[in-house]
C-alpha positions in Angstrom: -11.8 -24.2 -9.6 -10.8 -21.4 -7.3 -12.0 -21.3 -3.6 -13.1 -17.9 -2.7 -11.9 -16.3 0.5 -13.1 -13.2 2.4 -10.8 -11.4 4.7 -12.2 -10.1 7.9 -9.3 -8.2 9.8 -9.2 -4.8 11.2 -5.5 -4.1 10.5 -5.1 -2.9 7.0 -1.5 -3.8 6.6 -2.2 -7.3 7.6 -5.3 -7.6 5.5 -3.0 -6.4 2.4 -0.3 -8.8 3.2 -2.9 -11.7 3.5 -4.3 -10.7 0.2 -0.9 -10.9 -1.5 -0.2 -14.3 0.1 -3.5 -15.6 -0.8 -3.4 -14.2 -4.4 -0.1 -16.1 -4.9 -1.6 -19.4 -3.7 -2.9 -21.8 -6.3 -6.7 -22.4 -6.0 -7.5 -19.4 -3.9 -8.9 -15.9 -4.7 -9.8 -13.1 -2.3 -13.2 -11.8 -3.1 -13.7 -9.3 -0.5 -12.1 -7.6 2.6 -13.9 -6.3 5.6 -12.4 -4.1 8.6 -14.9 -5.1 11.4 -17.2 -7.9 12.3 -20.5 -6.3 11.1 -19.1 -5.5 7.7 -17.5 -9.1 7.7 -21.1 -10.6 8.2 -22.7 -8.4 5.5 -20.0 -9.2 3.1 -20.2 -13.1 3.6 -23.9 -13.0 3.2 -23.6 -10.9 0.0 -20.6 -12.9 -1.5 -21.0 -16.3 -0.2 -17.4 -17.2 -0.1 -16.0 -20.7 0.4 -13.8 -19.6 3.2 -13.8 -16.7 5.7 -10.5 -15.8 7.1 -11.6 -14.2 10.5 -9.7 -12.1 13.1 -11.2 -12.3 16.7 -10.2 -9.0 18.0 -12.6 -6.9 15.7 -14.2 -3.4 16.2 -18.1 -3.6 16.4 -18.5 -7.2 16.8 -16.2 -9.7 18.6 -14.9 -12.5 16.2 -16.6 -15.5 18.1 -20.0 -13.7 17.6 -19.3 -13.2 14.1 -18.6 -16.9 13.8 -21.9 -17.8 15.3 -23.7 -15.4 13.0 -21.7 -16.8 9.9 -22.8 -20.3 10.8 -26.3 -19.2 11.0 -26.4 -17.3 7.9 -23.8 -18.8 5.6 -23.6 -22.4 6.9 -21.6 -23.6 3.8 -18.9 -21.2 4.3 -15.9 -22.5 6.2 -14.2 -20.2 8.8 -10.5 -20.1 9.7 -9.9 -18.1 12.8 -6.6 -16.0 12.7 -5.7 -14.7 16.1 -3.1 -13.6 18.5 -4.3 -15.8 21.1 -2.4 -19.1 21.7 -4.7 -20.2 24.6 -6.3 -23.6 24.2 -9.6 -22.4 25.7 -10.2 -19.9 23.0 -9.4 -22.5 20.4 -11.7 -25.0 21.8 -14.5 -22.5 21.9 -13.9 -21.4 18.3 -14.3 -25.2 17.2 -17.3 -25.7 19.3 -18.9 -22.6 17.6 -18.2 -23.8 14.2 -14.6 -22.9 13.0 -12.8 -25.1 10.7 -9.3 -23.9 11.5 -7.5 -22.1 14.2 -4.3 -20.4 13.2 -2.3 -18.1 15.5 -0.7 -15.0 13.8 2.8 -16.2 15.0 2.5 -19.0 12.4 4.5 -19.1 9.3 2.8 -18.3 6.0 3.2 -22.0 5.1 1.0 -22.9 8.0 -1.7 -20.5 7.0 -1.6 -22.2 3.4 -1.8 -25.6 5.0 -4.9 -24.5 6.9 -6.4 -23.0 3.7 -5.8 -26.3 1.8 -7.1 -28.5 4.6 -10.2 -26.5 5.0 -10.9 -26.2 1.3 -10.6 -30.0 1.3 -13.2 -30.5 4.0 -10.8 -30.8 6.7 -9.8 -29.0 9.9 -6.6 -27.3 11.0 -5.1 -26.5 14.4 -1.8 -24.4 14.8 1.1 -26.2 16.1 1.5 -23.4 18.8 -1.8 -24.6 20.2 -2.3 -28.1 19.5 0.0 -29.6 22.2 -2.2 -27.8 24.9 -5.4 -29.0 23.4 -4.1 -32.7 23.0 -2.9 -32.5 27.0 -6.3 -31.5 28.1 -7.9 -34.2 26.0 -5.4 -36.7 27.5 -6.2 -35.5 31.1 -9.8 -36.0 30.3 -10.9 -32.5 31.1 -14.6 -32.6 31.4 -14.9 -29.2 29.8 -13.7 -30.9 26.5 -15.6 -34.0 26.7 -18.4 -32.8 24.6 -20.9 -32.5 27.2 -23.3 -30.7 24.8 -23.4 -27.7 26.9 -23.7 -24.5 24.8 -20.3 -22.6 24.6 -20.7 -19.0 25.3 -19.7 -15.9 23.2 -18.6 -12.8 25.1 -21.9 -11.2 24.0 -24.0 -13.8 25.5 -22.3 -13.5 28.8 -22.4 -9.6 28.7 -26.3 -9.9 28.0 -26.6 -12.2 31.1 -27.8 -15.2 29.1 -26.0 -17.6 31.5 -25.3 -18.1 35.0 -21.8 -19.4 34.1 -18.8 -17.4 33.2 -17.6 -17.8 29.6 -14.8 -20.2 29.0 -12.6 -17.9 27.2 -12.2 -14.2 27.0 -9.8 -12.3 24.8 -6.6 -11.2 26.8 -7.1 -7.5 25.4 -10.2 -6.1 23.8 -8.0 -4.8 21.2 -6.5 -8.3 20.4 -6.0 -9.1 16.9 
């Protein structure tokens, strides 16, 4: 059985490279591609892929907001975040919002494949470039990571004024990918 994958990435050359890598990986098949967040949600609802490979710095809708919508409309679909950001705040926020994996674009192809395999088997994955930072925060007992049950905010919810608190993480650049 092949795991179906939807690519949601705004950079065409990167999408094409991801498609080639995934098509050569046993057990995985790309079934669709989207260049922005809104198109990604629409395709996910239509195709019901097993896995969505999701960039965060997308046009039309920020990736974490797309993640929240995917969790609402396609709860069986697993989401792998693919991003430039190596900051632990954003990784933690992604997992709190339902991501199954967080892979930074500086990773090797092998690491991306490891994430695909882990997620397809029901597991989780965190890039090595971020895992040390996350573990350090857990070891410190950082109350922000203690599972307080408070809602994690997306950029859109803060922009709409849905909370008196600032978001825990913002992308470093609105065009970040």
